C-alpha positions as CSV (number, residue, x, y, z in Angstrom):
1,M,-70.0,8.3,35.0
2,L,-70.0,11.8,33.4
3,V,-66.7,12.8,34.9
4,P,-64.6,9.9,33.5
5,V,-66.0,10.5,30.0
6,T,-65.2,14.2,30.2
7,R,-61.6,13.4,31.3
8,L,-61.3,10.8,28.4
9,V,-62.4,13.4,25.8
10,L,-60.0,16.1,27.2
11,T,-57.1,13.6,27.3
12,T,-57.8,12.6,23.7
13,H,-57.8,16.2,22.5
14,I,-54.6,16.9,24.3
15,I,-52.8,13.9,22.8
16,F,-54.0,14.6,19.3
17,G,-53.1,18.3,19.7
18,L,-49.5,17.5,20.8
19,A,-49.1,15.0,18.0
20,F,-50.2,17.5,15.4
21,H,-47.9,20.2,16.8
22,V,-44.9,17.9,16.7
23,H,-45.7,16.7,13.2
24,K,-46.1,20.3,12.0
25,R,-42.9,21.4,13.7
26,H,-40.9,18.7,11.9
27,R,-42.4,19.5,8.6
28,T,-41.8,23.3,8.8
29,R,-38.3,24.2,7.9
30,P,-36.9,27.5,6.8
31,T,-36.8,27.8,3.0
32,P,-33.3,28.4,1.8
33,Y,-32.5,31.5,-0.2
34,I,-32.0,30.7,-3.9
35,A,-29.7,33.2,-5.4
36,T,-30.0,34.3,-9.0
37,P,-27.1,33.5,-11.4
38,L,-25.4,36.7,-12.6
39,P,-24.7,37.2,-16.4
40,F,-21.1,38.2,-16.0
41,A,-17.8,37.3,-14.1
42,L,-15.8,39.7,-12.0
43,N,-12.4,38.0,-12.4
44,D,-10.7,36.3,-15.3
45,G,-10.8,32.5,-15.1
46,V,-14.1,32.3,-13.2
47,D,-17.1,30.7,-15.0
48,P,-20.0,33.2,-14.9
49,S,-22.5,30.3,-14.5
50,V,-21.2,29.6,-11.0
51,L,-21.4,33.2,-9.8
52,I,-24.4,34.0,-7.6
53,R,-25.7,36.9,-5.5
54,D,-26.2,35.8,-1.8
55,T,-28.8,37.1,0.6
56,E,-26.9,40.3,1.2
57,G,-26.4,41.1,-2.4
58,N,-22.7,40.0,-2.5
59,V,-21.2,38.2,-5.4
60,V,-19.9,34.7,-4.5
61,E,-19.0,31.5,-6.3
62,G,-21.8,28.9,-6.3
63,E,-19.8,25.9,-5.1
64,K,-19.0,27.8,-1.9
65,S,-22.7,28.2,-1.0
66,K,-24.3,25.6,1.2
67,W,-27.4,25.9,-1.0
68,R,-25.6,24.8,-4.2
69,L,-27.7,21.7,-4.5
70,Q,-31.0,23.7,-4.1
71,L,-29.8,26.1,-6.7
72,C,-29.7,23.4,-9.3
73,V,-33.1,22.0,-8.2
74,C,-34.8,25.4,-8.2
75,A,-34.7,25.7,-12.0
76,S,-38.3,24.3,-12.3
77,S,-40.9,25.8,-14.5
78,S,-43.0,27.0,-11.6
79,A,-40.1,28.9,-10.0
80,L,-39.2,30.5,-13.3
81,T,-42.8,31.5,-13.8
82,R,-43.0,33.2,-10.4
83,N,-39.7,35.1,-11.1
84,R,-41.0,36.2,-14.4
85,K,-44.2,37.6,-12.9
86,R,-42.3,39.6,-10.4
87,E,-40.0,41.2,-13.1
88,V,-40.6,44.9,-13.4
89,P,-39.4,46.6,-16.6
90,G,-36.9,49.4,-16.1
91,H,-37.7,51.4,-19.2
92,S,-41.4,52.4,-18.8
93,D,-43.8,53.6,-21.5
94,G,-43.5,57.4,-21.9
95,Y,-39.9,57.4,-20.5
96,F,-36.6,58.1,-22.3
97,V,-33.2,57.5,-20.9
98,T,-31.6,61.0,-20.9
99,E,-28.4,60.3,-18.9
100,T,-26.2,57.2,-18.5
101,Y,-23.4,56.4,-16.1
102,Q,-20.9,53.6,-16.9
103,M,-19.7,51.7,-13.9
104,P,-15.9,51.5,-13.9
105,E,-14.5,48.2,-15.2
106,Q,-12.1,47.9,-12.2
107,G,-14.6,49.2,-9.7
108,F,-14.3,52.3,-7.5
109,D,-11.0,52.9,-5.7
110,S,-10.9,53.0,-2.0
111,D,-10.0,56.6,-1.8
112,S,-13.0,57.6,-3.8
113,I,-15.3,55.7,-1.6
114,L,-13.8,57.0,1.6
115,G,-13.9,60.5,0.2
116,V,-17.7,60.4,0.0
117,F,-18.6,57.9,2.8
118,S,-17.4,57.6,6.4
119,G,-15.9,54.4,7.6
120,Q,-19.0,53.7,9.5
121,D,-21.2,54.0,6.4
122,V,-18.8,51.8,4.4
123,N,-19.3,49.0,7.0
124,R,-23.0,49.6,7.4
125,L,-23.7,49.6,3.7
126,K,-21.1,46.8,3.0
127,L,-19.5,48.9,0.3
128,A,-16.6,47.4,-1.7
129,E,-14.6,48.4,-4.7
130,T,-16.7,46.1,-7.0
131,N,-19.9,46.0,-5.0
132,V,-21.9,49.1,-4.0
133,T,-25.5,50.0,-3.4
134,L,-27.3,51.9,-6.2
135,P,-27.6,55.2,-4.1
136,A,-23.9,54.9,-3.3
137,A,-23.1,54.4,-7.0
138,L,-25.0,57.5,-7.9
139,M,-23.2,59.6,-5.3
140,L,-19.8,58.3,-6.6
141,L,-20.7,58.7,-10.3
142,D,-22.2,62.2,-10.1
143,T,-21.3,63.9,-6.9
144,D,-22.8,67.3,-7.9
145,K,-26.2,66.0,-8.8
146,Y,-26.5,63.4,-6.0
147,A,-24.8,65.2,-3.1
148,S,-26.5,63.1,-0.3
149,Q,-27.9,59.6,0.2
150,S,-31.4,61.1,0.7
151,R,-31.2,62.8,-2.7
152,A,-30.1,59.7,-4.4
153,R,-32.8,57.5,-2.7
154,K,-35.5,60.0,-3.5
155,V,-34.7,59.9,-7.3
156,I,-34.6,56.1,-7.1
157,R,-38.0,55.9,-5.3
158,Q,-39.4,58.2,-8.1
159,R,-38.6,55.3,-10.5
160,S,-36.2,57.5,-12.4
161,I,-33.2,55.1,-12.3
162,C,-32.9,52.0,-14.4
163,I,-30.0,49.6,-15.0
164,E,-28.6,47.8,-17.9
165,R,-26.6,44.8,-16.6
166,Q,-23.4,43.8,-18.3
167,G,-24.1,41.1,-20.9
168,S,-27.7,42.2,-21.4
169,V,-29.2,44.7,-24.0
170,G,-31.4,47.5,-22.8
171,F,-32.4,48.9,-19.5
172,K,-34.5,46.0,-18.3
173,E,-34.2,46.5,-14.5
174,L,-35.8,49.2,-12.5
175,G,-33.5,50.5,-9.8
176,K,-34.4,50.2,-6.1
177,V,-32.7,51.5,-3.0
178,I,-31.5,48.1,-2.0
179,T,-30.2,47.2,-5.5
180,R,-26.5,46.6,-5.8
181,V,-24.5,47.4,-9.0
182,Y,-21.2,46.0,-10.2
183,P,-18.4,46.8,-12.7
184,G,-19.7,46.8,-16.3
185,D,-23.3,47.8,-15.4
186,V,-24.8,51.0,-16.9
187,V,-27.0,53.2,-14.7
188,G,-29.5,55.3,-16.6
189,F,-31.6,58.2,-15.6
190,Q,-35.0,58.1,-17.3
191,S,-37.3,61.2,-17.8
192,K,-40.9,61.7,-18.9
193,L,-40.6,63.6,-22.2
194,G,-42.9,64.6,-25.0
195,A,-46.7,64.1,-25.0
196,N,-46.7,61.1,-22.7
197,Y,-45.3,63.4,-19.9
198,Y,-48.8,64.8,-19.3
199,S,-50.8,61.6,-19.9
200,R,-51.7,58.9,-17.4
201,E,-49.9,56.3,-19.6
202,G,-46.3,55.9,-18.5
203,V,-46.7,57.9,-15.2
204,P,-45.4,55.6,-12.5
205,Y,-47.6,56.9,-9.6
206,R,-51.1,56.1,-8.5
207,D,-54.0,58.2,-9.8
208,P,-54.7,61.5,-8.0
209,A,-56.6,61.3,-4.7
210,F,-59.0,64.0,-5.8
211,H,-60.9,65.2,-8.9
212,L,-59.7,68.4,-10.6
213,P,-62.1,69.8,-13.2
214,V,-60.6,71.6,-16.2
215,I,-62.7,74.8,-17.0
216,Y,-60.6,76.0,-20.0
217,E,-57.6,74.7,-21.8
218,D,-55.5,75.5,-24.9
219,D,-51.9,75.1,-25.9
220,H,-50.8,78.1,-23.9
221,M,-52.8,78.1,-20.7
222,S,-55.6,76.5,-18.7
223,I,-58.0,77.3,-15.9
224,V,-58.8,74.6,-13.3
225,N,-61.3,74.5,-10.4
226,K,-59.4,73.7,-7.2
227,P,-61.3,71.9,-4.5
228,S,-61.3,73.1,-0.9
229,G,-58.6,71.4,1.3
230,I,-56.0,71.1,-1.5
231,V,-52.7,73.1,-1.5
232,V,-51.5,74.6,-4.8
233,Y,-47.8,73.8,-4.3
234,R,-46.1,71.2,-2.2
235,A,-45.6,72.5,1.3
236,Q,-44.8,71.4,4.8
237,G,-47.8,70.5,6.8
238,S,-49.5,68.0,9.0
239,R,-51.0,65.9,6.2
240,G,-49.3,63.1,4.4
241,G,-48.9,62.5,0.7
242,G,-45.5,61.0,0.2
243,S,-43.1,63.1,2.3
244,R,-41.6,61.8,5.5
245,N,-41.5,65.3,6.8
246,G,-45.2,65.8,6.6
247,G,-45.4,67.4,3.1
248,H,-48.5,67.3,1.0
249,G,-46.8,65.5,-1.8
250,R,-49.4,63.9,-4.1
251,E,-52.2,66.0,-2.5
252,S,-51.1,69.2,-4.1
253,L,-52.6,70.8,-7.2
254,L,-49.2,71.0,-8.9
255,S,-48.7,67.2,-8.8
256,V,-52.1,66.5,-10.4
257,L,-52.0,68.9,-13.3
258,P,-50.1,66.5,-15.6
259,Y,-52.9,64.0,-15.2
260,V,-55.7,66.2,-16.3
261,L,-54.1,68.5,-18.9
262,T,-53.0,67.7,-22.4
263,P,-49.5,68.6,-23.6
264,S,-48.8,71.9,-25.4
265,N,-47.9,71.6,-29.1
266,V,-46.0,74.9,-29.0
267,T,-42.6,74.7,-30.6
268,A,-39.6,76.5,-29.3
269,V,-39.7,79.9,-31.2
270,D,-38.4,83.2,-29.9
271,E,-37.5,81.9,-26.4
272,N,-41.0,80.4,-26.1
273,A,-41.4,76.7,-25.5
274,A,-43.7,74.3,-23.7
275,L,-42.9,74.0,-20.0
276,K,-41.7,70.6,-18.7
277,R,-44.8,70.5,-16.5
278,P,-47.8,72.9,-16.2
279,Q,-47.3,75.6,-13.7
280,P,-49.8,77.6,-11.6
281,V,-49.2,81.3,-11.8
282,H,-51.0,82.3,-8.5
283,R,-52.1,80.7,-5.3
284,L,-55.3,80.0,-3.4
285,D,-55.3,79.3,0.3
286,R,-55.8,75.6,1.1
287,P,-59.3,76.0,2.5
288,T,-60.4,78.2,-0.4
289,S,-61.9,76.6,-3.4
290,G,-62.1,78.1,-6.9
291,L,-60.4,79.0,-10.1
292,V,-56.6,78.7,-10.6
293,V,-54.8,79.9,-13.8
294,V,-52.1,77.6,-15.1
295,A,-49.4,78.3,-17.6
296,K,-48.3,75.7,-20.2
297,T,-45.5,77.7,-21.9
298,K,-42.6,79.9,-20.8
299,Q,-44.1,82.9,-22.5
300,S,-47.5,82.4,-20.9
301,A,-46.0,81.9,-17.5
302,R,-44.2,85.3,-17.7
303,L,-47.2,87.2,-19.1
304,L,-49.8,85.7,-16.8
305,A,-47.6,86.2,-13.7
306,E,-47.1,89.9,-14.7
307,Q,-50.9,90.4,-14.8
308,F,-51.3,89.1,-11.3
309,E,-48.3,91.2,-10.1
310,H,-49.7,94.4,-11.6
311,R,-53.4,93.7,-10.6
312,K,-54.6,93.4,-14.2
313,A,-56.2,90.0,-13.4
314,H,-59.7,90.5,-11.9
315,K,-60.9,87.9,-9.5
316,T,-64.3,87.6,-7.8
317,Y,-65.1,85.6,-4.7
318,M,-68.3,84.5,-3.1
319,A,-68.4,83.9,0.7
320,I,-70.9,83.3,3.5
321,V,-70.3,85.7,6.4
322,N,-71.6,85.6,10.0
323,G,-73.9,88.6,10.2
324,N,-74.6,91.7,8.2
325,P,-71.3,93.3,6.8
326,F,-73.0,96.6,6.1
327,A,-74.2,97.1,9.7
328,G,-71.0,99.1,10.4
329,N,-69.6,102.2,8.8
330,V,-68.7,100.8,5.3
331,P,-68.8,103.5,2.6
332,E,-70.6,103.0,-0.7
333,C,-68.6,102.7,-3.9
334,G,-71.4,102.2,-6.5
335,E,-74.8,100.6,-6.8
336,Q,-75.1,97.9,-4.1
337,W,-71.3,97.9,-3.6
338,R,-69.4,99.0,-0.5
339,M,-65.6,99.6,-0.3
340,I,-63.3,98.5,2.5
341,N,-60.1,100.5,2.5
342,S,-58.1,99.4,5.5
343,D,-54.3,98.9,5.6
344,L,-52.8,95.6,6.4
345,E,-49.2,95.5,7.6
346,G,-49.0,99.2,6.7
347,K,-49.9,98.6,3.1
348,S,-53.0,99.8,1.2
349,S,-55.7,97.1,1.1
350,I,-58.9,97.5,-0.7
351,T,-61.9,95.2,-1.1
352,E,-65.3,95.8,-2.7
353,V,-68.3,94.0,-1.1
354,K,-71.8,93.4,-2.3
355,I,-74.6,91.5,-0.4
356,V,-76.2,88.9,-2.7
357,R,-78.6,87.3,-0.2
358,Q,-79.4,87.2,3.6
359,I,-81.0,84.4,5.5
360,R,-82.1,83.8,9.1
361,S,-79.8,81.7,11.3
362,L,-80.0,80.4,14.9
363,Y,-76.3,80.9,15.4
364,G,-75.5,83.9,13.1
365,N,-74.6,87.4,14.5
366,D,-78.0,89.2,15.1
367,G,-79.7,86.1,13.7
368,L,-78.3,86.6,10.2
369,L,-76.0,85.0,7.6
370,S,-75.0,86.9,4.4
371,L,-74.0,85.5,1.0
372,V,-71.6,88.2,-0.3
373,E,-69.6,88.9,-3.4
374,L,-66.1,90.1,-2.9
375,R,-63.7,91.9,-5.4
376,P,-60.2,92.4,-4.0
377,K,-58.4,95.4,-5.6
378,T,-55.1,94.5,-3.9
379,G,-53.6,91.2,-3.0
380,R,-52.5,91.2,0.7
381,Y,-52.1,88.1,2.8
382,H,-55.5,86.7,3.8
383,Q,-57.0,90.1,2.8
384,L,-60.6,89.0,2.3
385,R,-60.7,86.9,5.5
386,R,-59.2,89.7,7.6
387,H,-61.3,92.5,6.1
388,M,-64.5,90.6,6.8
389,A,-63.5,89.7,10.3
390,W,-61.6,92.8,11.5
391,V,-63.3,95.6,9.6
392,C,-66.9,94.4,9.1
393,G,-67.0,92.2,12.2
394,T,-68.6,89.5,10.2
395,P,-66.0,86.7,9.7
396,I,-66.4,84.2,6.9
397,V,-68.2,81.1,8.1
398,G,-65.8,78.3,8.8
399,D,-62.7,80.5,9.3
400,T,-60.7,78.8,12.0
401,T,-58.0,81.6,12.0
402,Y,-60.0,84.8,12.1
403,G,-63.5,83.5,12.9
404,G,-63.2,83.7,16.7
405,D,-63.9,81.0,19.3
406,D,-67.3,82.0,20.6
407,E,-70.2,79.5,20.5
408,S,-71.7,81.0,17.4
409,A,-68.5,80.6,15.4
410,L,-68.0,77.0,16.7
411,K,-71.5,76.0,15.8
412,L,-71.0,77.2,12.2
413,R,-67.6,75.7,11.7
414,K,-68.5,72.1,10.8
415,R,-68.3,72.2,7.0
416,G,-65.1,74.1,6.2
417,L,-64.4,77.6,5.0
418,F,-67.2,79.1,2.8
419,L,-65.0,81.1,0.5
420,C,-64.8,80.4,-3.3
421,S,-63.0,82.2,-6.1
422,N,-65.7,81.6,-8.7
423,E,-64.8,84.1,-11.4
424,I,-61.7,85.4,-13.0
425,E,-60.9,87.7,-16.0
426,L,-57.5,88.5,-17.6
427,D,-55.7,89.0,-20.9
428,H,-55.1,85.9,-22.9
429,P,-51.3,85.4,-23.1
430,W,-51.2,84.3,-26.7
431,Y,-54.0,86.1,-28.6
432,N,-52.5,89.4,-27.7
433,T,-49.1,88.7,-29.4
434,G,-48.5,89.4,-33.0
435,S,-49.1,85.9,-34.2
436,G,-51.9,85.4,-31.8
437,L,-53.8,88.5,-33.0
438,E,-53.5,87.3,-36.6
439,E,-55.0,84.0,-35.5
440,W,-57.8,85.8,-33.6
441,A,-58.6,87.9,-36.7
442,R,-58.9,84.7,-38.9
443,M,-61.4,83.4,-36.4
444,G,-63.6,86.4,-37.4
445,E,-65.6,86.5,-34.1
446,G,-65.6,89.0,-31.3
447,K,-66.6,86.4,-28.7
448,V,-65.9,82.7,-28.4
449,K,-67.5,80.6,-25.6
450,I,-65.7,77.4,-24.6
451,G,-67.4,75.5,-21.7
452,N,-67.5,77.8,-18.7
453,A,-65.0,80.3,-20.2
454,T,-65.5,83.1,-22.8
455,L,-62.8,84.6,-25.1
456,F,-63.8,88.1,-26.2
457,R,-62.5,91.4,-27.5
458,E,-64.5,94.6,-27.1
459,N,-62.9,96.4,-30.0
460,T,-59.6,96.6,-31.9
461,M,-58.1,98.9,-29.3
462,E,-58.7,96.5,-26.5
463,P,-56.8,93.2,-25.7
464,V,-58.3,89.8,-26.1
465,R,-59.6,88.8,-22.7
466,I,-60.7,85.5,-21.2
467,K,-63.4,85.3,-18.5
468,A,-64.2,82.1,-16.6
469,R,-67.0,81.5,-14.1
470,V,-68.1,78.4,-12.2
471,P,-71.1,77.7,-10.0
472,L,-70.6,77.8,-6.3
473,P,-69.9,74.4,-4.6
474,A,-73.0,72.5,-3.6
475,K,-72.3,73.0,0.1
476,F,-73.0,76.7,-0.2
477,E,-76.6,76.4,-1.2
478,S,-77.2,73.3,1.1
479,F,-75.8,75.2,4.1
480,L,-77.9,78.3,3.5
481,Y,-81.1,76.2,2.9
482,H,-80.7,74.2,6.1
483,E,-79.7,77.1,8.3
484,N,-82.7,79.1,7.1
485,K,-85.1,76.2,7.5
486,R,-83.8,75.5,11.0
487,A,-84.2,79.2,12.0
488,L,-87.8,79.4,10.6
489,K,-88.7,76.2,12.5
490,F,-87.6,77.4,15.9
491,I,-88.0,81.2,15.6
492,G,-90.8,81.5,13.2
């Protein structure tokens, strides 16, 4: 008796399933594309209300479309509401249209199009004299500035292009790569200008992916604390960030500075003016954390860069090295300091080293790890890392390039490079000019402390200097504590 009942249940399920499937199939039909009426006519004698843009962006007359009936029906309040919600303004807050291009009233002639695009591209992009894509229009309107499709598309994706349609007032449409433009349209290039350039308001990108502390800032310069793992400038690499070629893009220090700094109020006087965007004046390696000096005016950029070029900017680093760096023949150069004078690529390279603390370690060379202070006197490529590894035989912990591949190095390589630029001192680019010295004198103080930075002047014969210092990243103390604790537990 059980078997017939089971068969009956299965048969019932199959019948109802087939019926539901057939019902659903008949109900599900492809939704027709409802084109948007255009606000202008291309040819005399054509009613603008019957012109529509089809699925491929081409302009056609409404009565020739098989969805003419649906076009009339679609003007319901719900459809209009949905379209209104999707609308994106072209002229964003903080932006100003600085360049405009008028589309020719008669369209582009065929010779102009074929002079820029191949016949294959013309067919692929469906280019016509009165109907072109936005990237193609930019290339035809300004060949020097938009020499390639990739350049034009990049500017569009940066949300720098907006469109004022014929018959409308203002740039109300934000350009996209797939947008098509027609005779009578005006294409505008919008830029971030004034104070809003630096602020989050009006910036069309997502917030930065990392936090960037500002240690010191005024109208002329700033000092920021770069985290480990971040490049200073955009560069080719294995990580993403907005570039199809593997560039760092939004993960660079340069791209984040406008979010965290305030705009300079310096006016253009004597060839000095605020930079369009804040500019770092020196580099730190990607795995190195620490202080980076940033210029905000043209004059500051020049004066600060000269100090780094002529070694007038004094930087101090802290590092954890694998072993005792003084175990070898490293000559003394003062109280507790030793000097490394070893050429790199045939050029003089000098580093001063001081041991701050030593701890026991299961994996350190000779059972030791050393926290050292480093003062580079020259600026060679990877100077500190190579001096500690090649001259002292004690590579910086976490150095994947010069740290070796032995078991000791691999065991200590789990938390990144332990190298931090935690102190910097240099001449202030403004307070040592004529107007700046007058302002400093009115302040009536020999030393001014602002956050983790100090402005000071030893005497009237000395320049006004700025000195900034930050604590070491928390991972330094945590690493030393746990390594020492582990060693004491197993070694005693």
